[in-house]
C-alpha positions as CSV (number, residue, x, y, z in Angstrom):
1,M,21.0,-44.1,31.3
2,T,18.2,-40.9,31.4
3,P,19.0,-37.9,32.4
4,R,16.8,-37.0,35.7
5,A,14.1,-34.8,35.3
6,S,14.7,-31.6,37.4
7,A,12.5,-30.4,40.3
8,P,9.3,-29.1,40.2
9,P,9.4,-25.7,39.0
10,A,8.8,-22.7,41.5
11,H,7.6,-19.3,40.8
12,I,9.2,-17.8,37.8
13,Y,10.0,-14.1,38.4
14,P,9.8,-11.8,35.7
15,A,12.6,-11.4,33.6
16,H,13.5,-8.0,34.8
17,C,14.1,-9.3,37.8
18,F,16.5,-11.7,36.5
19,T,19.3,-9.7,37.1
20,A,19.3,-10.4,40.5
21,S,20.1,-13.6,40.6
22,P,23.0,-15.2,41.5
23,T,23.1,-17.8,38.3
24,Y,21.7,-15.1,35.4
25,N,25.2,-13.4,35.2
26,A,26.9,-16.3,36.4
27,W,28.7,-20.1,34.7
28,V,26.8,-22.2,36.8
29,K,28.2,-25.2,38.0
30,L,26.2,-28.4,36.9
31,T,27.1,-31.8,35.4
32,A,26.0,-32.8,32.1
33,A,23.2,-35.0,33.7
34,D,22.0,-31.4,35.1
35,V,22.5,-29.5,31.8
36,H,19.8,-32.3,30.2
37,A,17.8,-31.3,33.2
38,L,17.2,-27.9,32.5
39,R,14.1,-27.1,31.0
40,A,12.2,-24.1,29.0
41,E,9.3,-22.2,30.2
42,P,6.4,-20.4,28.2
43,G,7.6,-16.8,27.4
44,F,10.9,-17.0,27.6
45,E,11.5,-18.9,24.1
46,G,14.3,-16.8,22.3
47,Q,15.9,-15.5,24.9
48,N,18.3,-18.8,25.6
49,V,17.4,-19.1,29.0
50,L,16.8,-22.6,30.5
51,F,15.4,-23.0,34.3
52,H,16.7,-24.9,37.3
53,L,14.0,-24.5,40.1
54,N,13.6,-21.2,39.4
55,H,16.9,-19.9,38.7
56,P,17.9,-18.6,35.0
57,V,20.9,-20.3,33.5
58,R,22.3,-18.8,30.6
59,Y,25.9,-20.2,31.1
60,V,27.4,-23.6,32.0
61,R,30.5,-24.6,33.4
62,L,31.2,-28.5,33.7
63,V,34.8,-30.3,34.5
64,A,34.9,-33.8,32.4
65,A,37.0,-36.1,30.5
66,I,36.8,-35.9,26.6
67,V,35.3,-39.4,25.3
68,A,35.2,-38.5,21.3
69,I,36.5,-36.0,19.3
70,D,35.1,-35.7,16.0
71,D,35.3,-33.3,13.1
72,L,32.4,-31.6,11.2
73,G,34.2,-30.3,8.1
74,P,35.3,-27.1,8.0
75,R,33.2,-25.3,10.1
76,Y,32.5,-27.6,13.0
77,T,34.6,-29.6,16.1
78,L,32.6,-32.0,18.5
79,L,34.2,-33.0,22.0
80,T,31.8,-35.4,23.8
81,I,32.7,-34.9,27.5
82,D,31.3,-37.9,30.5
83,D,31.7,-36.5,33.6
84,G,30.2,-39.5,35.7
85,S,26.7,-38.0,36.1
86,G,25.3,-40.9,34.3
87,A,25.0,-38.5,31.2
88,T,27.5,-37.4,28.4
89,I,26.9,-33.7,26.3
90,E,28.9,-32.4,23.2
91,I,30.2,-29.1,23.2
92,K,30.7,-27.6,19.6
93,I,33.8,-25.2,19.0
94,T,33.1,-22.9,16.0
95,R,35.9,-22.7,13.8
96,L,36.4,-19.1,11.3
97,D,36.6,-19.9,7.8
98,T,38.9,-18.6,5.8
99,A,38.2,-14.9,5.1
100,Q,38.2,-14.4,8.5
101,S,41.0,-16.2,9.4
102,A,42.5,-14.1,7.0
103,N,41.5,-11.0,8.3
104,S,42.1,-11.8,12.2
105,T,45.2,-11.0,14.0
106,S,45.2,-14.2,16.3
107,P,47.0,-16.6,14.9
108,L,44.2,-19.2,16.2
109,D,41.6,-20.6,13.8
110,T,38.2,-21.1,16.0
111,E,35.7,-18.6,18.3
112,V,37.8,-19.3,21.3
113,E,41.0,-17.3,22.1
114,N,43.3,-20.7,22.8
115,V,42.3,-23.6,20.8
116,K,43.4,-24.4,17.8
117,V,42.1,-26.9,15.1
118,K,45.3,-28.5,13.6
119,A,44.4,-30.2,10.3
120,Q,46.6,-32.7,8.3
121,L,46.5,-35.3,6.0
122,G,44.5,-38.8,7.4
123,G,43.4,-36.7,10.5
124,F,42.9,-33.5,13.1
125,D,44.0,-32.2,16.3
126,V,42.4,-30.0,18.5
127,L,45.4,-27.9,20.5
128,V,44.2,-26.0,24.3
129,D,46.9,-23.8,24.7
130,G,49.3,-25.3,22.6
131,K,48.5,-28.8,24.2
132,I,46.5,-31.5,21.5
133,L,43.9,-32.8,23.7
134,D,43.1,-36.3,23.3
135,I,40.8,-39.2,24.5
136,G,40.7,-38.8,28.5
137,T,42.1,-35.5,28.7
138,V,40.4,-33.4,31.6
139,I,39.1,-29.9,31.0
140,K,37.2,-27.9,32.4
141,A,35.1,-25.7,30.0
142,R,32.5,-22.9,30.1
143,C,29.5,-23.1,27.0
144,T,25.8,-21.6,26.6
145,L,23.1,-23.3,26.0
146,G,21.9,-24.6,22.8
147,S,20.8,-27.9,21.0
148,F,21.0,-29.9,18.0
149,R,18.0,-32.2,16.8
150,G,16.0,-31.4,19.5
151,V,19.2,-32.9,22.1
152,R,20.7,-30.6,24.5
153,Q,24.4,-29.1,23.0
154,L,26.5,-26.9,24.6
155,E,28.7,-24.0,22.2
156,L,32.3,-23.4,24.0
157,K,33.6,-20.3,24.7
158,R,36.4,-20.8,27.1
159,V,38.4,-24.1,27.8
160,A,41.2,-25.2,30.7
161,L,42.9,-28.2,31.1
162,V,42.7,-29.9,34.3
163,H,46.2,-31.0,34.9
164,T,46.1,-32.9,38.6
165,T,43.6,-34.9,40.3
166,D,43.6,-31.8,42.9
167,E,42.7,-29.8,40.5
168,E,39.9,-31.6,39.1
169,A,38.8,-32.9,43.1
170,Q,38.9,-29.5,44.1
171,A,36.2,-28.5,41.0
172,W,34.1,-31.3,42.6
173,A,34.2,-29.4,45.5
174,D,33.4,-26.5,44.4
175,L,30.2,-27.7,42.2
176,A,28.7,-29.6,45.5
177,D,29.0,-26.2,47.5
178,F,27.5,-24.4,44.9
179,K,24.9,-26.9,44.7
180,Q,23.9,-26.8,47.6
181,D,24.3,-23.3,48.9
182,V,22.1,-22.4,45.5
183,L,20.8,-24.3,43.2
184,S,19.3,-27.2,45.8
185,K,16.5,-24.3,47.0
186,P,14.9,-22.1,44.7
187,W,15.7,-18.6,44.4
188,V,13.8,-16.0,46.9
189,L,13.2,-12.1,47.0
190,T,11.5,-10.4,48.9
191,S,9.2,-7.5,48.6
192,A,11.4,-5.0,49.2
193,E,14.0,-6.4,46.9
194,L,11.1,-6.7,44.1
195,K,10.0,-3.4,44.9
196,N,13.5,-2.0,44.2
197,L,13.7,-3.8,41.1
198,E,10.5,-2.6,40.0
199,D,11.8,1.2,40.7
200,E,14.6,0.3,38.5
201,V,12.9,-1.0,35.6
202,N,9.9,2.1,36.1
203,G,13.6,4.1,36.4
204,E,14.8,2.6,33.0
205,R,11.9,3.0,31.4
206,R,11.1,7.1,32.0
207,K,14.6,7.0,31.1
208,L,14.2,5.6,28.0
209,R,10.5,7.9,27.5
210,E,12.9,10.9,28.2
211,R,15.4,10.2,26.0
212,V,12.8,9.4,23.2
213,R,10.8,12.8,23.6
214,R,14.1,14.7,24.0
215,R,15.0,13.1,20.8
216,Q,11.9,13.7,18.6
217,E,11.9,17.0,19.8
218,Y,15.7,17.6,18.4
219,E,14.1,15.8,15.0
220,A,11.2,18.5,14.8
221,K,13.4,21.7,16.2
222,K,16.1,20.4,13.4
223,A,13.5,20.6,11.0
224,E,11.7,23.5,11.7
225,K,15.0,25.2,11.4
226,R,15.6,23.1,8.3
227,R,12.2,24.8,6.7
228,R,12.9,28.0,8.2
229,H,16.0,28.5,6.4
230,E,14.4,27.0,3.3
231,E,11.5,29.5,3.2
232,R,14.5,32.1,3.5
233,V,16.6,31.0,0.5
234,E,13.1,30.5,-1.1
235,K,12.4,34.3,-0.6
236,R,15.4,35.5,-1.7
237,R,15.5,34.0,-4.6
238,R,12.3,35.5,-5.6
239,K,13.3,39.0,-5.0
240,E,16.5,38.0,-7.0
241,E,14.5,36.5,-9.9
242,E,12.1,39.5,-9.7
243,K,15.2,41.8,-9.5
244,I,16.4,40.4,-12.4
245,T,13.0,40.4,-14.1
246,R,12.4,44.2,-14.0
247,A,15.7,45.1,-14.9
248,S,15.5,42.5,-17.7
249,S,11.8,44.1,-18.4
250,N,13.6,48.0,-18.3
251,A,16.6,47.1,-20.0
252,G,14.1,45.3,-23.0
253,Q,12.2,49.1,-23.0
254,A,15.1,51.3,-23.3
255,E,16.5,49.4,-26.6
256,A,12.8,49.1,-28.1
257,H,13.1,53.2,-27.7
258,S,16.3,53.7,-28.8
259,Q,16.0,51.5,-32.5
260,P,12.5,51.6,-33.4
261,S,13.0,50.6,-36.7
262,S,14.4,47.3,-35.6
263,P,13.4,45.8,-32.0
264,N,16.1,43.8,-30.5
265,G,15.9,40.4,-28.3
266,L,13.4,36.8,-28.5
267,F,9.8,37.9,-27.6
268,K,7.0,35.6,-26.8
269,S,4.2,37.8,-26.4
270,R,0.5,37.2,-25.7
271,W,-0.8,38.7,-28.6
272,E,-4.6,38.8,-29.3
273,I,-5.2,37.5,-32.8
274,C,-8.9,37.8,-33.8
275,I,-10.7,36.2,-36.0
276,V,-13.6,38.7,-37.4
277,A,-15.9,35.5,-38.3
278,D,-16.4,34.4,-34.8
279,K,-14.0,36.4,-32.3
280,R,-12.1,33.5,-31.4
281,T,-8.0,34.1,-30.1
282,A,-5.2,32.1,-31.5
283,R,-1.9,31.5,-30.6
284,A,0.7,33.8,-31.6
285,M,4.5,33.9,-30.9
286,V,6.8,37.3,-31.9
287,L,9.8,36.3,-32.8
288,L,13.0,39.1,-33.4
289,D,16.4,38.4,-34.2
290,T,16.0,34.6,-34.3
291,G,17.0,34.6,-37.8
292,M,13.5,33.4,-38.7
293,V,12.3,36.6,-41.2
294,P,9.3,35.6,-42.7
295,N,5.5,35.2,-41.1
296,M,4.1,31.8,-40.7
297,I,0.4,30.4,-39.9
298,S,-0.5,26.8,-39.0
299,S,-1.7,24.3,-41.7
300,R,-5.2,24.2,-39.6
301,W,-5.3,28.0,-39.3
302,A,-5.5,28.3,-42.9
303,E,-8.0,25.6,-43.7
304,E,-10.1,27.2,-40.9
305,L,-9.5,30.8,-42.5
306,G,-10.2,29.3,-46.2
307,L,-7.3,30.6,-47.1
308,T,-6.2,29.0,-51.2
309,K,-3.0,27.4,-50.7
310,E,0.0,28.4,-52.9
311,S,3.6,27.3,-54.4
312,C,6.3,28.6,-52.4
313,R,9.9,28.3,-53.5
314,G,11.5,24.8,-52.3
315,D,14.3,27.1,-50.5
316,S,14.6,25.9,-46.5
317,V,14.2,28.7,-43.8
318,C,14.9,28.6,-40.2
319,G,11.7,27.5,-37.9
320,V,11.1,29.1,-34.9
321,D,13.7,26.6,-32.9
322,G,16.2,27.4,-35.1
323,T,15.9,24.3,-37.1
324,P,15.8,24.8,-41.1
325,F,12.4,23.1,-42.7
326,S,10.8,23.2,-46.2
327,P,7.6,24.5,-45.5
328,P,4.5,22.4,-47.8
329,G,3.6,26.2,-49.1
330,Q,2.0,29.3,-48.1
331,V,-1.1,31.1,-47.9
332,P,-2.0,35.3,-48.5
333,V,-3.0,36.3,-45.1
334,S,-4.8,39.6,-45.0
335,W,-4.2,41.8,-41.3
336,Y,-5.5,45.2,-39.9
337,F,-4.7,46.6,-36.9
338,D,-7.2,48.0,-34.2
339,E,-8.3,51.5,-34.0
340,S,-7.3,51.2,-30.8
341,T,-3.9,51.3,-31.9
342,H,-0.9,54.0,-32.9
343,V,-1.2,52.5,-36.4
344,P,-3.6,53.9,-38.6
345,A,-5.9,51.0,-40.0
346,R,-5.4,49.5,-43.3
347,V,-5.8,46.1,-45.0
348,F,-2.8,44.6,-45.0
349,T,-1.7,41.3,-47.8
350,A,1.3,39.4,-47.6
351,P,2.4,35.3,-48.1
352,F,2.5,33.3,-44.6
353,L,4.4,30.0,-44.9
354,I,2.7,26.9,-43.5
355,A,4.4,26.3,-40.8
356,P,4.7,22.5,-39.6
357,Q,2.5,20.1,-38.2
358,D,4.1,20.3,-34.2
359,A,4.5,23.6,-34.8
360,P,3.7,25.6,-31.2
361,F,1.8,28.1,-32.1
362,D,-1.1,29.4,-34.7
363,F,0.9,32.6,-36.6
364,A,4.1,33.5,-35.9
365,L,5.2,36.6,-36.8
366,G,8.9,37.8,-37.9
367,E,11.1,40.1,-38.0
368,L,9.8,42.0,-41.3
369,F,6.2,42.0,-40.1
370,F,8.0,44.5,-37.8
371,K,10.5,46.6,-39.9
372,E,7.0,47.4,-42.5
373,H,4.8,48.3,-40.0
374,G,7.6,50.3,-37.8
375,L,6.4,48.7,-35.1
376,L,7.7,48.9,-31.7
377,V,7.5,46.6,-28.5
378,V,6.4,49.0,-26.1
379,N,6.5,47.5,-22.2
380,R,5.7,44.0,-23.6
381,S,2.5,44.4,-24.8
382,A,1.5,44.9,-28.4
383,P,-2.0,45.9,-30.3
384,V,-4.5,43.8,-31.1
385,L,-4.4,42.2,-34.4
386,H,-7.3,40.8,-36.5
387,F,-6.4,38.3,-39.3
388,A,-9.6,37.7,-41.6
389,K,-10.9,38.7,-44.7
390,P,-13.0,41.7,-43.7
391,S,-16.9,42.4,-45.2
392,A,-17.9,44.1,-47.9
393,G,-18.6,47.2,-45.8
394,E,-15.4,46.8,-43.7
395,L,-13.2,45.9,-46.7
396,Q,-14.5,49.3,-48.2
397,Q,-14.4,51.6,-45.2
398,L,-10.5,50.3,-44.9
399,Q,-9.4,50.6,-48.0
400,Q,-10.6,54.6,-47.8
401,T,-7.9,55.1,-45.0
402,P,-5.2,56.9,-45.8
403,P,-1.7,54.7,-45.9
404,T,0.2,54.2,-43.3
405,S,3.3,56.8,-43.0
406,R,6.3,54.9,-42.9
């Protein structure tokens, strides 16, 4: 028999009014035909709400006899019920999977507390409160609404057995009274009730906005507090760094004055290396107590100065990073000190080893350079060095200068 259609819809109130409805939060007493006649309304899709007239319905209660029990594999069981309304309807029972059953504190293996599906070889049983359901058993089922392949279907949430005809008759009487008192006419709200509901909704919205505002203020204050804390930490770190730098500088000066003939410590100085030909500045590295005794020059600068490459002994020497290497050769380098320094001007010549291609310098000055010239590293500064072949006039002038006093 084809289910009858629902009555023409009355005015559908907004969703925020549904809490005032006598059907929205209730187990609505309906027949199977009534459930099939419930309709969906545009704008309420996905909310699991159907309508009878303008009554919003989410939960239903039916009293009916079981006419079929079907096992749908390990996950679902279907009960088909008939209440004599001219339509039957399926009720789905969802079983717990193996993992959920193992972790459940209840011995039941379905999502309904008092329902158990007992599987056995050749068949299965559905038990309610320990009693096996059979064809013809009358149950009182409370369900939520759903559908399967476009056909209305219910999902079981609670169930009880109807033991006597008197109990069944009373359930039908309750259904008739509910239909007469509630479902037979549209749900109507007065203007005052609508205003109260609007005020409640607006109040909830204000509370929500206030909670959001307070949360944002809290997060902003927390971020500002964290920022100030990080600034204080950074300020303390910089002070400690400056203090360590000053202490290290003072210690270096004291050590340089106490040991003038042999300065100590690894020191990278910004020495200005001037090429007389075009006054270019090269990268220089001053190396003290690093194990690197000889001086070195990069192969590029040796070529640019036009220095003649000579062979050297094949012994390995220690590079600036402590790694031994075999220099490909050496070149004679001449230099003199600027007149502004405390060392009298004089031309010096000594072999410089040719450094590896990836050396981080153009010139590297070893310990012998400082020991031979009696130099001090004072205030982390150094004289200006001129590495070049002086012109004939410069060479004659420099050669007339007395030798450096040791």
